[in-house]
C-alpha positions as CSV (number, residue, x, y, z in Angstrom):
1,M,-15.6,-49.5,34.1
2,K,-16.5,-49.5,30.4
3,Q,-15.1,-45.9,30.1
4,F,-11.9,-47.0,31.7
5,A,-11.5,-49.9,29.3
6,S,-12.2,-47.6,26.3
7,L,-9.6,-45.1,27.5
8,A,-7.0,-47.8,28.1
9,G,-7.7,-49.3,24.7
10,F,-7.3,-45.8,23.1
11,L,-4.1,-45.2,24.9
12,L,-2.7,-48.6,23.9
13,I,-3.5,-47.9,20.2
14,L,-2.0,-44.5,20.4
15,C,1.2,-45.8,21.9
16,G,1.4,-48.5,19.3
17,L,1.1,-45.9,16.5
18,M,3.8,-43.8,18.0
19,A,6.1,-46.8,18.3
20,C,5.6,-47.7,14.6
21,N,6.9,-44.3,13.6
22,H,10.5,-45.2,14.5
23,N,12.2,-44.2,11.3
24,K,11.6,-40.4,11.8
25,K,13.5,-38.5,14.3
26,I,11.0,-36.0,15.7
27,V,12.2,-33.3,18.0
28,E,9.9,-32.2,20.8
29,D,9.4,-28.7,19.4
30,G,7.8,-30.0,16.2
31,W,10.9,-30.0,14.0
32,E,12.2,-33.1,12.3
33,N,15.8,-33.9,11.4
34,V,16.4,-34.4,7.6
35,P,18.1,-37.7,6.9
36,N,21.7,-37.5,5.6
37,Q,21.9,-33.6,5.8
38,V,23.7,-31.2,8.1
39,I,24.2,-27.5,8.2
40,V,27.8,-26.4,8.6
41,L,29.1,-22.9,9.4
42,L,32.7,-22.6,8.2
43,N,35.3,-20.1,9.2
44,P,34.9,-17.0,7.0
45,K,37.9,-17.7,4.8
46,T,37.4,-21.5,4.4
47,D,36.4,-22.8,1.0
48,V,33.7,-25.5,1.2
49,R,35.8,-27.7,-1.2
50,K,38.4,-28.0,1.5
51,L,35.8,-29.3,3.9
52,E,34.5,-31.8,1.3
53,N,38.1,-33.1,0.7
54,N,38.7,-33.5,4.5
55,F,35.5,-35.4,4.9
56,S,35.5,-37.3,1.6
57,T,35.6,-40.6,3.7
58,Y,31.9,-39.9,4.5
59,Q,31.1,-38.6,1.0
60,L,30.3,-35.1,2.4
61,K,29.1,-32.8,-0.4
62,S,27.8,-29.2,-0.2
63,K,24.3,-28.7,-1.7
64,G,24.9,-25.0,-1.6
65,R,25.1,-22.0,0.7
66,S,22.2,-21.5,3.1
67,S,23.3,-18.0,4.1
68,R,24.9,-15.2,2.0
69,S,26.1,-13.2,4.9
70,E,27.7,-16.3,6.6
71,N,29.8,-19.1,5.2
72,K,27.0,-21.6,6.0
73,H,26.4,-24.6,3.8
74,V,23.8,-27.4,3.6
75,C,25.8,-30.7,3.2
76,T,24.8,-34.2,2.4
77,F,26.7,-37.3,3.5
78,N,26.4,-41.1,3.3
79,E,24.6,-42.5,6.3
80,D,25.9,-46.0,5.6
81,L,29.3,-44.7,6.5
82,V,28.6,-42.5,9.5
83,T,25.6,-41.4,11.6
84,A,24.6,-37.8,11.7
85,E,25.5,-37.5,15.4
86,E,29.0,-38.9,14.7
87,L,29.6,-36.7,11.7
88,I,28.4,-33.5,13.6
89,Q,30.9,-34.3,16.4
90,K,33.7,-34.8,13.9
91,L,32.8,-31.6,12.1
92,K,32.8,-29.6,15.4
93,E,36.3,-30.9,16.1
94,S,37.6,-29.6,12.8
95,P,39.4,-26.3,12.8
96,L,37.6,-25.4,9.5
97,V,34.2,-25.5,11.2
98,L,32.7,-23.0,13.6
99,E,29.3,-24.8,14.1
100,A,27.6,-28.0,12.8
101,N,24.0,-29.0,13.3
102,P,21.5,-31.4,11.9
103,M,19.3,-30.1,9.0
104,R,15.8,-29.7,10.4
105,V,12.4,-29.0,8.9
106,K,9.1,-28.0,10.5
107,Q,6.6,-30.8,10.7
């Protein structure tokens, strides 16, 4: 009975610690989404400045190219104006964009 109580207490503390870590979005495979950053693959002939102009409402700005062989850029945006999920959906609907995903880093 004592062992059961110890195990239950440990599990309760573990669940509490996990619940306190609500500000990080951890993906099951050990990768974490970076706040206010997305990776965008543009059509080959598209200039990233055109994308920035089209999404200036969300203060989208390119931090630079993440791939020399592809027209892929890491972009920042203002999370007070739009969530990452909403922005990614809007980017995917744009004819300038081939692919859009959250920026992720290994934990």
